[in-house]
C-alpha positions as a Markdown table, in Angstrom:
| # | Residue | x | y | z |
|---|---|---|---|---|
| 1 | Met | 152.6 | 116.5 | 162.8 |
| 2 | Glu | 155.6 | 114.7 | 161.8 |
| 3 | Val | 156.4 | 111.6 | 163.2 |
| 4 | Ile | 159.1 | 109.3 | 162.7 |
| 5 | Lys | 160.2 | 105.4 | 163.5 |
| 6 | Ala | 163.7 | 104.6 | 163.0 |
| 7 | Val | 164.4 | 101.3 | 161.3 |
| 8 | Lys | 168.1 | 99.1 | 161.1 |
| 9 | Phe | 169.2 | 97.6 | 157.8 |
| 10 | Lys | 172.4 | 95.6 | 158.2 |
| 11 | Tyr | 175.1 | 96.2 | 155.3 |
| 12 | His | 178.3 | 94.3 | 154.5 |
| 13 | Arg | 181.1 | 96.6 | 153.8 |
| 14 | Asp | 184.0 | 98.2 | 155.1 |
| 15 | Leu | 183.7 | 102.1 | 155.8 |
| 16 | Asn | 187.1 | 101.8 | 158.3 |
| 17 | Glu | 188.5 | 104.8 | 156.7 |
| 18 | Leu | 184.8 | 106.8 | 156.7 |
| 19 | Phe | 184.6 | 106.4 | 160.3 |
| 20 | Lys | 188.1 | 107.0 | 161.2 |
| 21 | Asp | 188.1 | 110.4 | 158.9 |
| 22 | Phe | 184.6 | 111.7 | 160.3 |
| 23 | Lys | 185.9 | 111.2 | 164.0 |
| 24 | Trp | 188.6 | 112.9 | 163.0 |
| 25 | Ile | 186.2 | 115.9 | 161.7 |
| 26 | Ile | 184.2 | 115.6 | 164.5 |
| 27 | Glu | 187.2 | 116.1 | 166.9 |
| 28 | Phe | 188.2 | 118.8 | 165.3 |
| 29 | Cys | 185.3 | 120.8 | 165.2 |
| 30 | Ile | 184.8 | 120.1 | 169.3 |
| 31 | Asp | 188.5 | 121.3 | 169.6 |
| 32 | Lys | 187.9 | 124.6 | 167.5 |
| 33 | Ala | 184.6 | 125.2 | 169.6 |
| 34 | Leu | 186.4 | 125.1 | 172.7 |
| 35 | Lys | 188.9 | 127.3 | 171.7 |
| 36 | Leu | 186.8 | 129.5 | 170.5 |
| 37 | Gly | 184.7 | 129.7 | 173.4 |
| 38 | Ile | 181.4 | 129.1 | 170.6 |
| 39 | Thr | 177.8 | 126.8 | 171.3 |
| 40 | Ser | 176.4 | 127.8 | 168.5 |
| 41 | Tyr | 176.2 | 125.6 | 164.9 |
| 42 | Ala | 175.8 | 128.6 | 162.9 |
| 43 | Lys | 178.9 | 130.2 | 164.2 |
| 44 | Leu | 181.3 | 127.0 | 164.4 |
| 45 | Arg | 180.4 | 125.9 | 160.7 |
| 46 | Lys | 181.6 | 129.5 | 159.7 |
| 47 | Ala | 184.6 | 129.6 | 162.2 |
| 48 | Val | 185.7 | 126.2 | 160.6 |
| 49 | Tyr | 185.0 | 126.1 | 157.2 |
| 50 | Asp | 188.1 | 127.3 | 155.4 |
| 51 | Glu | 190.1 | 125.3 | 157.6 |
| 52 | Trp | 188.3 | 122.1 | 157.0 |
| 53 | Lys | 188.0 | 122.8 | 153.5 |
| 54 | Gln | 191.7 | 123.3 | 153.6 |
| 55 | Lys | 192.3 | 119.8 | 154.8 |
| 56 | Trp | 189.8 | 117.3 | 154.0 |
| 57 | Tyr | 188.2 | 118.5 | 150.5 |
| 58 | Pro | 188.0 | 117.7 | 148.0 |
| 59 | Lys | 188.5 | 114.4 | 149.4 |
| 60 | Tyr | 184.8 | 114.7 | 151.1 |
| 61 | His | 181.6 | 116.7 | 150.6 |
| 62 | Thr | 181.7 | 120.6 | 152.3 |
| 63 | His | 178.1 | 119.1 | 153.7 |
| 64 | Tyr | 180.4 | 116.4 | 156.3 |
| 65 | Cys | 181.7 | 119.6 | 157.9 |
| 66 | His | 177.9 | 120.5 | 158.6 |
| 67 | Ser | 177.5 | 117.3 | 160.2 |
| 68 | Ala | 180.2 | 117.5 | 162.2 |
| 69 | Cys | 179.1 | 120.9 | 163.4 |
| 70 | Lys | 175.9 | 120.0 | 164.3 |
| 71 | Ile | 176.7 | 117.1 | 166.0 |
| 72 | Ala | 180.0 | 118.7 | 167.8 |
| 73 | Thr | 178.1 | 121.7 | 169.1 |
| 74 | Ala | 175.3 | 118.6 | 170.8 |
| 75 | Ile | 178.4 | 117.3 | 172.3 |
| 76 | Ile | 179.7 | 120.4 | 174.1 |
| 77 | Lys | 176.0 | 120.9 | 175.6 |
| 78 | Asn | 175.4 | 117.6 | 176.6 |
| 79 | Phe | 179.5 | 117.4 | 178.1 |
| 80 | Arg | 178.5 | 120.9 | 179.9 |
| 81 | Lys | 175.5 | 119.9 | 181.5 |
| 82 | Arg | 176.6 | 116.9 | 183.1 |
| 83 | Glu | 180.3 | 118.9 | 183.9 |
| 84 | Lys | 177.4 | 121.0 | 186.0 |
| 85 | Lys | 176.3 | 118.1 | 187.5 |
| 86 | Gly | 179.4 | 116.7 | 188.7 |
| 87 | Leu | 179.0 | 113.7 | 186.6 |
| 88 | Thr | 182.4 | 113.7 | 184.4 |
| 89 | Asp | 185.8 | 114.7 | 185.5 |
| 90 | Lys | 187.5 | 114.9 | 182.0 |
| 91 | Asp | 188.6 | 118.3 | 180.5 |
| 92 | Lys | 187.0 | 117.9 | 177.1 |
| 93 | Pro | 184.2 | 115.5 | 175.6 |
| 94 | Glu | 185.3 | 112.7 | 174.0 |
| 95 | Val | 184.1 | 110.6 | 170.3 |
| 96 | Arg | 184.5 | 106.8 | 171.7 |
| 97 | Lys | 182.0 | 105.5 | 168.8 |
| 98 | Asp | 182.2 | 105.0 | 165.6 |
| 99 | Phe | 179.6 | 106.2 | 163.3 |
| 100 | Val | 178.7 | 108.7 | 160.6 |
| 101 | Lys | 175.4 | 110.8 | 159.9 |
| 102 | Leu | 174.2 | 112.0 | 156.6 |
| 103 | Glu | 172.3 | 114.8 | 155.9 |
| 104 | Glu | 169.6 | 114.5 | 152.7 |
| 105 | Met | 172.1 | 115.9 | 150.6 |
| 106 | Leu | 174.9 | 113.1 | 151.0 |
| 107 | Phe | 173.0 | 110.1 | 150.1 |
| 108 | Lys | 170.2 | 108.7 | 147.8 |
| 109 | Phe | 168.0 | 105.9 | 149.2 |
| 110 | Glu | 166.7 | 103.5 | 146.6 |
| 111 | Gly | 164.9 | 100.9 | 148.6 |
| 112 | Glu | 167.2 | 97.7 | 148.8 |
| 113 | Arg | 170.4 | 100.1 | 148.5 |
| 114 | Val | 172.0 | 103.7 | 149.6 |
| 115 | Lys | 174.2 | 105.3 | 147.6 |
| 116 | Ile | 176.5 | 107.8 | 149.7 |
| 117 | Ala | 178.3 | 110.6 | 148.1 |
| 118 | Thr | 181.5 | 110.6 | 149.8 |
| 119 | Ser | 182.9 | 113.7 | 147.7 |
| 120 | Pro | 181.5 | 115.6 | 144.6 |
| 121 | Arg | 180.3 | 112.6 | 142.0 |
| 122 | Asn | 181.9 | 110.1 | 144.3 |
| 123 | Trp | 179.9 | 107.7 | 145.9 |
| 124 | Ile | 179.8 | 104.4 | 147.5 |
| 125 | Thr | 176.8 | 102.0 | 147.3 |
| 126 | Leu | 175.4 | 99.9 | 150.4 |
| 127 | Asn | 173.5 | 96.9 | 149.9 |
| 128 | Leu | 171.1 | 96.2 | 152.3 |
| 129 | Val | 169.7 | 93.2 | 153.8 |
| 130 | Val | 165.6 | 93.5 | 154.2 |
| 131 | Gly | 163.7 | 91.5 | 156.0 |
| 132 | Glu | 159.8 | 91.1 | 156.2 |
| 133 | Tyr | 159.7 | 94.2 | 158.9 |
| 134 | Gln | 161.9 | 96.1 | 157.1 |
| 135 | Arg | 160.0 | 95.3 | 153.4 |
| 136 | Glu | 156.8 | 96.8 | 154.5 |
| 137 | Phe | 158.8 | 100.3 | 155.1 |
| 138 | Ile | 160.5 | 100.4 | 151.7 |
| 139 | Glu | 156.9 | 99.3 | 150.2 |
| 140 | Ala | 155.1 | 102.2 | 152.0 |
| 141 | Trp | 158.0 | 104.8 | 151.4 |
| 142 | Lys | 157.9 | 103.5 | 147.0 |
| 143 | Arg | 154.1 | 104.3 | 147.8 |
| 144 | Gly | 154.9 | 107.9 | 148.5 |
| 145 | Glu | 153.5 | 107.2 | 152.0 |
| 146 | Leu | 156.6 | 108.0 | 154.3 |
| 147 | Asp | 159.6 | 109.8 | 153.5 |
| 148 | Val | 163.3 | 109.5 | 154.8 |
| 149 | Gly | 165.4 | 111.6 | 156.8 |
| 150 | Glu | 168.7 | 111.9 | 157.9 |
| 151 | Leu | 171.1 | 108.3 | 158.1 |
| 152 | Ile | 173.4 | 107.2 | 160.8 |
| 153 | Ile | 175.8 | 104.5 | 160.0 |
| 154 | Lys | 177.3 | 102.3 | 161.8 |
| 155 | Arg | 179.6 | 99.4 | 162.7 |
| 156 | Asp | 177.2 | 96.6 | 161.8 |
| 157 | Phe | 174.1 | 98.4 | 160.3 |
| 158 | Ile | 172.3 | 101.3 | 159.0 |
| 159 | Val | 169.5 | 103.4 | 161.0 |
| 160 | Val | 166.9 | 104.8 | 158.1 |
| 161 | Pro | 164.3 | 107.4 | 159.9 |
| 162 | Phe | 161.2 | 106.9 | 158.1 |
| 163 | Lys | 158.8 | 109.9 | 158.5 |
| 164 | Lys | 155.4 | 111.1 | 157.7 |
| 165 | Glu | 152.5 | 113.5 | 158.8 |
| 166 | Val | 149.9 | 112.8 | 160.9 |
| 167 | Glu | 147.1 | 113.9 | 162.1 |
| 168 | Phe | 145.9 | 112.8 | 165.4 |
| 169 | Lys | 142.4 | 110.9 | 165.5 |
| 170 | Asp | 139.4 | 112.3 | 167.4 |
| 171 | Thr | 139.7 | 109.6 | 170.6 |
| 172 | Lys | 136.9 | 109.9 | 172.8 |
| 173 | Ala | 138.0 | 106.5 | 174.6 |
| 174 | Ile | 141.3 | 106.7 | 177.2 |
| 175 | Met | 143.7 | 104.6 | 178.1 |
| 176 | Thr | 145.7 | 104.7 | 181.4 |
| 177 | Ile | 148.7 | 103.0 | 182.0 |
| 178 | Asp | 150.5 | 102.3 | 185.4 |
| 179 | Ile | 154.1 | 100.8 | 184.9 |
| 180 | Asn | 155.6 | 99.2 | 187.6 |
| 181 | Glu | 159.0 | 96.9 | 188.1 |
| 182 | Lys | 157.3 | 93.6 | 187.4 |
| 183 | Asn | 154.1 | 94.7 | 185.6 |
| 184 | Val | 152.4 | 97.2 | 183.3 |
| 185 | Thr | 148.8 | 97.5 | 184.2 |
| 186 | Tyr | 145.9 | 99.4 | 182.1 |
| 187 | Ser | 142.4 | 100.5 | 181.6 |
| 188 | Ile | 140.5 | 101.5 | 179.0 |
| 189 | Phe | 137.8 | 103.9 | 179.7 |
| 190 | Asn | 134.6 | 104.7 | 177.1 |
| 191 | Glu | 133.4 | 108.3 | 176.5 |
| 192 | Arg | 130.9 | 107.9 | 179.0 |
| 193 | Gly | 133.6 | 107.0 | 182.2 |
| 194 | Glu | 133.1 | 103.1 | 182.3 |
| 195 | Val | 136.0 | 100.7 | 182.3 |
| 196 | Val | 135.7 | 98.8 | 179.2 |
| 197 | Asn | 139.1 | 96.4 | 180.2 |
| 198 | Thr | 141.6 | 96.4 | 182.3 |
| 199 | Val | 144.4 | 93.9 | 181.3 |
| 200 | Arg | 147.9 | 93.4 | 183.7 |
| 201 | Leu | 151.0 | 92.4 | 181.5 |
| 202 | Asp | 153.8 | 90.3 | 182.9 |
| 203 | Ile | 157.4 | 91.8 | 182.4 |
| 204 | Tyr | 158.4 | 89.9 | 185.3 |
| 205 | Lys | 161.1 | 88.5 | 182.8 |
| 206 | Val | 163.2 | 92.2 | 183.0 |
| 207 | Lys | 163.8 | 91.6 | 185.8 |
| 208 | Arg | 165.1 | 88.5 | 185.6 |
| 209 | Ile | 167.4 | 89.3 | 182.7 |
| 210 | His | 169.0 | 92.3 | 184.5 |
| 211 | Asp | 169.2 | 89.7 | 187.6 |
| 212 | Glu | 171.3 | 87.2 | 185.5 |
| 213 | His | 173.5 | 89.2 | 183.7 |
| 214 | Ser | 174.6 | 90.9 | 186.9 |
| 215 | Lys | 175.6 | 87.5 | 188.4 |
| 216 | Lys | 177.5 | 86.9 | 185.0 |
| 217 | Arg | 179.4 | 90.1 | 185.4 |
| 218 | Glu | 180.2 | 89.5 | 189.4 |
| 219 | Lys | 181.7 | 85.6 | 188.1 |
| 220 | Ile | 183.4 | 87.6 | 185.0 |
| 221 | Gln | 185.2 | 90.5 | 187.1 |
| 222 | Glu | 186.0 | 87.9 | 189.6 |
| 223 | Lys | 187.4 | 85.4 | 187.4 |
| 224 | Leu | 189.4 | 87.9 | 185.0 |
| 225 | Ala | 190.9 | 90.2 | 187.6 |
| 226 | Lys | 194.0 | 90.0 | 186.2 |
| 227 | Lys | 193.2 | 90.3 | 182.8 |
| 228 | Pro | 191.6 | 93.4 | 182.2 |
| 229 | Ile | 191.5 | 93.5 | 178.6 |
| 230 | Lys | 189.9 | 90.4 | 178.3 |
| 231 | Lys | 187.2 | 91.3 | 180.9 |
| 232 | Arg | 186.2 | 94.4 | 179.2 |
| 233 | Lys | 185.8 | 92.7 | 175.6 |
| 234 | Ile | 183.9 | 90.0 | 177.2 |
| 235 | Leu | 181.5 | 92.6 | 179.4 |
| 236 | Lys | 181.2 | 94.5 | 176.5 |
| 237 | Arg | 179.8 | 91.7 | 174.6 |
| 238 | Tyr | 177.5 | 90.7 | 177.6 |
| 239 | Ser | 176.4 | 94.3 | 178.3 |
| 240 | Gly | 175.1 | 94.3 | 174.3 |
| 241 | Arg | 173.3 | 90.7 | 174.9 |
| 242 | Glu | 171.5 | 92.2 | 177.7 |
| 243 | Lys | 170.4 | 95.3 | 176.0 |
| 244 | Arg | 168.6 | 93.6 | 173.3 |
| 245 | Arg | 166.9 | 90.9 | 175.5 |
| 246 | Val | 165.5 | 93.8 | 177.4 |
| 247 | Glu | 164.6 | 96.1 | 174.6 |
| 248 | Asp | 163.1 | 93.0 | 172.4 |
| 249 | Tyr | 160.8 | 91.8 | 175.6 |
| 250 | Leu | 160.0 | 95.5 | 175.8 |
| 251 | His | 159.2 | 96.5 | 171.9 |
| 252 | Lys | 156.4 | 93.0 | 172.4 |
| 253 | Thr | 154.9 | 94.6 | 175.5 |
| 254 | Ser | 154.5 | 97.8 | 174.3 |
| 255 | Ser | 153.2 | 96.3 | 170.8 |
| 256 | Ile | 150.4 | 94.7 | 172.5 |
| 257 | Ile | 149.5 | 98.1 | 174.7 |
| 258 | Val | 149.4 | 100.0 | 171.4 |
| 259 | Arg | 146.9 | 97.5 | 169.6 |
| 260 | Glu | 145.0 | 97.5 | 172.4 |
| 261 | Ala | 144.7 | 101.7 | 172.4 |
| 262 | Val | 144.0 | 101.5 | 168.3 |
| 263 | Lys | 141.4 | 98.7 | 168.3 |
| 264 | Tyr | 139.5 | 101.4 | 170.8 |
| 265 | Asn | 140.7 | 104.6 | 169.5 |
| 266 | Ala | 142.0 | 105.5 | 173.3 |
| 267 | Lys | 144.2 | 108.4 | 173.9 |
| 268 | Val | 147.1 | 107.1 | 175.8 |
| 269 | Val | 147.6 | 108.6 | 179.5 |
| 270 | Ile | 151.0 | 107.7 | 181.4 |
| 271 | Glu | 152.6 | 108.3 | 184.5 |
| 272 | Asn | 155.3 | 111.3 | 184.3 |
| 273 | Leu | 158.4 | 109.2 | 186.1 |
| 274 | Lys | 161.0 | 111.8 | 185.2 |
| 275 | His | 162.4 | 112.1 | 188.7 |
| 276 | Ile | 161.5 | 108.8 | 190.3 |
| 277 | Arg | 165.3 | 107.5 | 190.6 |
| 278 | Asn | 165.9 | 110.7 | 193.1 |
| 279 | Ser | 163.8 | 109.5 | 195.9 |
| 280 | Ala | 166.4 | 106.5 | 195.9 |
| 281 | Asn | 169.1 | 109.1 | 196.6 |
| 282 | Gly | 170.1 | 107.8 | 200.3 |
| 283 | Lys | 168.2 | 104.2 | 200.6 |
| 284 | Ser | 170.0 | 100.7 | 200.7 |
| 285 | Lys | 171.9 | 99.6 | 197.8 |
| 286 | Asn | 169.1 | 97.0 | 196.6 |
| 287 | Ile | 166.9 | 99.2 | 196.1 |
| 288 | Arg | 169.1 | 101.5 | 194.6 |
| 289 | Arg | 169.9 | 99.2 | 191.7 |
| 290 | Arg | 166.4 | 98.2 | 191.5 |
| 291 | Leu | 165.4 | 101.6 | 190.4 |
| 292 | Asn | 168.6 | 102.2 | 188.1 |
| 293 | Arg | 168.0 | 98.8 | 186.2 |
| 294 | Trp | 164.5 | 100.2 | 186.1 |
| 295 | Asn | 163.6 | 100.3 | 182.1 |
| 296 | Phe | 160.3 | 102.4 | 182.5 |
| 297 | Arg | 161.3 | 105.2 | 180.5 |
| 298 | Lys | 162.3 | 102.8 | 177.5 |
| 299 | Leu | 159.1 | 101.1 | 177.7 |
| 300 | Gln | 157.4 | 104.5 | 177.8 |
| 301 | Phe | 159.1 | 106.2 | 174.7 |
| 302 | Phe | 158.4 | 102.4 | 172.6 |
| 303 | Ile | 154.5 | 103.0 | 173.1 |
| 304 | Glu | 154.7 | 106.7 | 172.9 |
| 305 | Tyr | 156.4 | 106.9 | 169.5 |
| 306 | Lys | 154.1 | 103.5 | 168.6 |
| 307 | Ala | 150.9 | 105.5 | 169.6 |
| 308 | Lys | 152.1 | 108.7 | 168.0 |
| 309 | Trp | 152.7 | 106.7 | 164.7 |
| 310 | Asn | 149.2 | 105.2 | 164.3 |
| 311 | Gly | 147.6 | 108.8 | 165.5 |
| 312 | Leu | 147.0 | 108.4 | 169.0 |
| 313 | Ser | 147.6 | 111.4 | 171.0 |
| 314 | Ile | 149.5 | 110.8 | 174.6 |
| 315 | Asn | 149.9 | 112.6 | 177.8 |
| 316 | Tyr | 151.7 | 112.2 | 180.6 |
| 317 | Val | 150.3 | 113.3 | 184.1 |
| 318 | Asn | 151.8 | 113.7 | 187.5 |
| 319 | Ala | 151.9 | 110.3 | 189.1 |
| 320 | Tyr | 151.9 | 111.4 | 192.9 |
| 321 | Arg | 149.9 | 109.3 | 195.0 |
| 322 | Thr | 148.1 | 107.6 | 192.3 |
| 323 | Ser | 148.1 | 103.9 | 193.9 |
| 324 | Ser | 147.7 | 105.7 | 197.2 |
| 325 | Leu | 144.4 | 107.9 | 197.1 |
| 326 | Cys | 140.7 | 105.6 | 196.5 |
| 327 | Pro | 139.6 | 106.7 | 192.7 |
| 328 | Ile | 136.0 | 106.9 | 194.5 |
| 329 | Cys | 136.1 | 109.4 | 197.4 |
| 330 | Gly | 140.1 | 110.3 | 197.7 |
| 331 | Tyr | 140.4 | 109.1 | 200.9 |
| 332 | Lys | 143.9 | 107.4 | 201.8 |
| 333 | Leu | 144.0 | 103.9 | 200.6 |
| 334 | Asn | 146.0 | 101.5 | 203.7 |
| 335 | Pro | 147.8 | 98.2 | 202.8 |
| 336 | Asn | 145.4 | 95.0 | 203.3 |
| 337 | Gly | 147.4 | 92.0 | 202.3 |
| 338 | Gln | 150.1 | 91.7 | 199.5 |
| 339 | Arg | 149.3 | 94.3 | 196.8 |
| 340 | Leu | 145.8 | 95.0 | 197.7 |
| 341 | Leu | 144.2 | 98.8 | 199.3 |
| 342 | Lys | 141.0 | 99.7 | 201.4 |
| 343 | Cys | 139.3 | 102.6 | 201.7 |
| 344 | Lys | 138.0 | 103.1 | 205.3 |
| 345 | Lys | 135.9 | 105.6 | 204.5 |
| 346 | Cys | 134.2 | 103.7 | 201.4 |
| 347 | Asn | 135.4 | 100.1 | 202.1 |
| 348 | Leu | 136.5 | 100.1 | 198.5 |
| 349 | Glu | 139.0 | 97.3 | 198.3 |
| 350 | Phe | 141.1 | 96.8 | 195.3 |
| 351 | Asp | 144.4 | 95.9 | 193.8 |
| 352 | Arg | 147.0 | 99.2 | 194.0 |
| 353 | Asp | 147.8 | 99.0 | 190.1 |
| 354 | Val | 144.4 | 98.7 | 189.1 |
| 355 | Val | 143.8 | 101.8 | 191.4 |
| 356 | Ala | 146.3 | 103.5 | 190.0 |
| 357 | Thr | 145.3 | 103.4 | 186.3 |
| 358 | Leu | 141.9 | 104.6 | 188.2 |
| 359 | Asn | 143.5 | 107.8 | 189.6 |
| 360 | Leu | 145.5 | 108.1 | 186.3 |
| 361 | Phe | 141.7 | 108.6 | 184.9 |
| 362 | Lys | 140.5 | 111.3 | 186.8 |
| 363 | Ser | 144.1 | 113.3 | 186.0 |
| 364 | Gly | 144.1 | 112.5 | 181.9 |
| 365 | Cys | 140.2 | 112.7 | 180.8 |
| 366 | Gly | 140.7 | 116.3 | 181.1 |
| 367 | Glu | 137.6 | 116.7 | 183.8 |
| 368 | Phe | 138.7 | 115.3 | 187.6 |
| 369 | Arg | 135.7 | 113.0 | 187.5 |
| 370 | Ser | 135.5 | 109.6 | 189.2 |
| 371 | Pro | 135.0 | 106.7 | 187.4 |
| 372 | Arg | 130.9 | 105.5 | 187.0 |
| 373 | Thr | 132.1 | 102.0 | 187.2 |
| 374 | Leu | 135.1 | 99.3 | 188.6 |
| 375 | Pro | 136.3 | 96.1 | 186.8 |
| 376 | Asp | 136.0 | 93.2 | 188.9 |
| 377 | Glu | 138.5 | 91.0 | 186.6 |
| 378 | Val | 141.6 | 91.3 | 185.2 |
| 379 | Trp | 143.6 | 89.5 | 182.1 |
| 380 | Leu | 146.5 | 88.9 | 183.0 |
| 381 | Ile | 148.6 | 88.3 | 180.0 |
| 382 | Lys | 152.1 | 87.9 | 178.6 |
| 383 | Pro | 154.3 | 89.5 | 175.5 |
| 384 | Asp | 153.3 | 85.6 | 174.1 |
| 385 | Gly | 149.4 | 86.6 | 173.8 |
| 386 | Thr | 148.5 | 83.6 | 176.4 |
| 387 | Gly | 147.0 | 84.4 | 179.3 |
| 388 | Glu | 144.0 | 83.6 | 181.7 |
| 389 | Leu | 141.1 | 85.8 | 183.0 |
| 390 | Leu | 141.5 | 86.4 | 187.0 |
| 391 | Lys | 139.2 | 88.5 | 189.4 |
| 392 | Val | 141.3 | 91.5 | 190.9 |
| 393 | Val | 141.9 | 89.4 | 194.1 |
| 394 | Glu | 143.1 | 86.5 | 192.9 |
| 395 | Cys | 145.1 | 88.6 | 190.4 |
| 396 | Tyr | 148.7 | 89.5 | 192.4 |
| 397 | Glu | 148.2 | 86.0 | 193.9 |
| 398 | Lys | 148.5 | 84.6 | 190.3 |
| 399 | Leu | 151.9 | 87.4 | 189.2 |
| 400 | Leu | 153.8 | 85.7 | 192.4 |
| 401 | Lys | 153.4 | 81.7 | 191.0 |
| 402 | Ile | 154.6 | 82.9 | 187.9 |
| 403 | Pro | 158.1 | 81.4 | 186.9 |
């Protein structure tokens, strides 16, 4: 299976003209597709090719037309989906951001620089800023371990997708992951169904970041209500800062999880939370806001691509009632104070997040069997690696005390 990891490189060069022209080319392709009622990439390319060539050739290589047609058809399909759901009131899609997507025929990747073909025998050279993280991928590429896919150039950086073929390992252990708003809990089971380790990662900081920036946005909107241009500029800056801080924290969290999965050579099992935000419809504003800020899908994506990159398979299972059924007898659990749940039938008393990981094991192991042993301790750790070993009953109490 081919897996891809996108790596960002900064560069220092003015590409305003290229961004402007490529945006015009995409808009030209979109207009043609809408006018002719075309949704297929091949049909659109055939329809626009001659007129495109009259307008932009020989200034730009014909592969820019191919790339723009692919992007235009993708934008139109996405726009029509949003239109059917009533999420847009516009007549046609817009291209807002400045970017250029390059097919493999349009560039040469040379490690610390990229040569871009604008027209036949004309090249633009971008010198890349290479850090330690980027250096690892460049060295692997030089050794022939990685290939390079289609590049995406943006205003401040260039995205280089490194590709490699991976054969999934023969895994006997299973890691089940329960993602919550304030923590991520996972359990590792060996081939006999015994719990090897249970860990809780604190991600409450992500919620605090969202809350901090929400308060800042309210203040900015109040103070700059009569200065809309300045307000938009400042809000955009704060929005980017919030996104970067959250992604950094989630990257660290996912790296800890995948390192553990690699250590035990475990298959990864995650809840399928695809439509969970729909459950907030009709509920209070506070509940809707919390669910919309919850970055569960981003964390799942980070875990998924890092696991696949290391040759580990990943499986999504139905999350229905994983936190409310007894993992031993299947009877409904009742709240027993804070995050504890108790089974009236078999008297099991356990933390609800750990219960979810045990029930996910029953679904994700391929056999509907209960785990043979239950953990009585949980590692409460943060993405910086610090933490302590706690009894399960003490774990939720400790979570409430973390600043």
